C-alpha positions in Angstrom: 18.4 -12.6 -6.4 20.2 -10.0 -7.4 23.3 -10.7 -9.0 26.5 -10.1 -7.1 27.9 -8.6 -9.9 25.4 -5.8 -9.6 25.3 -5.6 -6.3 29.2 -4.8 -6.2 28.8 -2.2 -8.9 25.8 -0.7 -6.5 28.0 -1.3 -3.4 30.7 1.0 -5.1 28.3 3.8 -5.5 26.5 3.8 -2.5 26.1 2.1 1.0 23.0 -0.4 1.0 21.1 -2.0 3.7 17.9 -4.4 4.1 14.6 -3.9 5.7 13.0 -7.0 6.0 9.6 -8.4 7.1 11.4 -12.1 7.5 12.6 -13.3 10.9 16.9 -12.7 11.4 17.0 -16.4 10.7 15.5 -16.6 7.1 17.0 -13.2 6.0 20.3 -14.2 7.1 20.2 -17.8 6.0 19.8 -16.7 2.3 22.3 -13.6 2.6 25.1 -16.1 3.9 24.2 -19.1 1.4 24.2 -16.5 -1.6 27.4 -15.1 -0.1 25.7 -11.7 -0.2 26.0 -10.4 3.5 28.9 -8.4 2.8 27.2 -5.8 0.1 24.8 -4.6 2.9 25.8 -1.9 6.0 22.8 -3.2 7.5 20.0 -5.6 8.1 17.0 -4.7 10.1 14.1 -7.9 10.2 11.1 -8.7 11.9 13.0 -9.3 15.3 14.0 -5.4 15.7 10.3 -4.4 14.8 9.0 -6.6 17.4 11.5 -5.4 20.0 10.5 -1.8 19.1 7.0 -2.6 19.6 8.1 -4.4 22.9 9.8 -1.4 24.3 7.2 1.1 23.2 4.5 -0.8 24.8 6.9 -1.0 28.2 7.2 2.7 28.0 3.6 3.9 27.3 1.4 0.6 27.3 0.3 1.2 24.1 0.6 -1.8 21.3 1.9 -0.5 17.9 2.9 -2.5 14.7 6.4 -1.5 13.4 6.7 -4.0 10.5 5.6 -3.0 7.0 3.8 -1.2 6.0 5.2 0.9 9.1 8.3 2.4 7.8 10.6 1.7 10.9 12.3 -0.9 9.1 13.4 1.4 6.7 14.5 4.2 8.8 16.5 2.1 11.0 18.3 0.8 8.4 19.4 4.3 7.4 20.0 5.3 11.0 22.2 2.1 11.2 24.3 2.9 8.3 25.0 6.7 9.6 24.5 8.8 7.0 23.8 12.3 7.6 21.0 13.9 5.6 20.8 10.8 3.5 19.3 10.8 -0.3 17.9 7.0 -0.3 15.9 4.8 -2.6 14.0 1.6 -1.3 13.6 -1.1 -3.7 10.4 -3.7 -2.7 8.2 -5.8 -4.7 5.0 -5.4 -2.8 2.4 -2.8 -2.2 3.7 -2.7 1.8 6.9 -1.8 0.3 6.0 1.1 -1.3 3.6 2.2 1.5 6.7 2.4 3.9 8.7 4.1 1.7 6.0 6.5 1.1 5.9 7.2 4.8 9.5 7.2 5.5 9.5 10.3 2.8 8.0 12.4 5.2 11.2 12.3 7.1 13.8 12.1 4.4 14.3 12.3 1.1 13.7 8.8 -0.3 12.7 7.1 -3.9 10.1 4.9 -3.6 11.1 2.0 -6.4 8.8 -0.9 -7.1 10.4 -4.1 -8.7 8.7 -6.7 -10.9 10.5 -9.7 -9.8 10.3 -13.3 -11.5 6.6 -14.2 -11.6 5.4 -11.2 -10.2 5.5 -9.2 -13.8 2.6 -7.8 -15.4 0.5 -5.0 -15.7 -1.4 -5.2 -12.7 1.5 -5.3 -10.4 3.0 -2.6 -11.9 -0.5 -0.4 -11.7 -0.5 -2.0 -7.8 2.7 -0.7 -7.2 2.3 2.8 -8.5 -1.0 3.1 -6.9 0.5 2.6 -3.7 3.1 5.1 -4.5 6.5 3.9 -6.2 8.1 7.0 -7.8 9.6 4.4 -10.4 8.9 0.6 -11.5 11.9 -1.9 -12.6 11.9 -5.1 -14.3 15.3 -6.1 -13.4 18.2 -5.2 -11.1 20.3 -3.9 -14.2 17.7 -1.4 -15.1 18.1 -0.1 -11.2 21.9 0.3 -12.1 21.1 2.2 -15.3 19.0 4.2 -13.8 21.4 5.3 -10.9 24.0 5.7 -13.4 22.0 8.0 -15.7 21.0 9.9 -12.6 24.3 10.3 -11.0 
């Protein structure tokens, strides 16, 4: 979990959203339990991906998957936040997150940031995130804040 103090600092610098592959109930349960929901301007979950899959199927008869590594959830968060010509960063801790960010880069300027969380720290995980397209790999939320402060 990212400490609220860091989320607050990040929120003062930019708009933030969540693109989760989890069902909405699970995502919102955690965000509400830890009082994190107010920090995010948009939350896109598995349900929105499935709704888009169903919509496409109704209109085209084609079945498509819009969950990660498809960039749909990332792009929808950005659209919902409503920033014209956005410069974005996407933080994720698995290969599919980096693949989704790399595909999203074809439509807008985005930085793919790999995050080595908890037990997932290690050289092998870092290398897999970099191979999947991470532009940067961080080990703590504080690293992200420091990177942004040095780059702004």
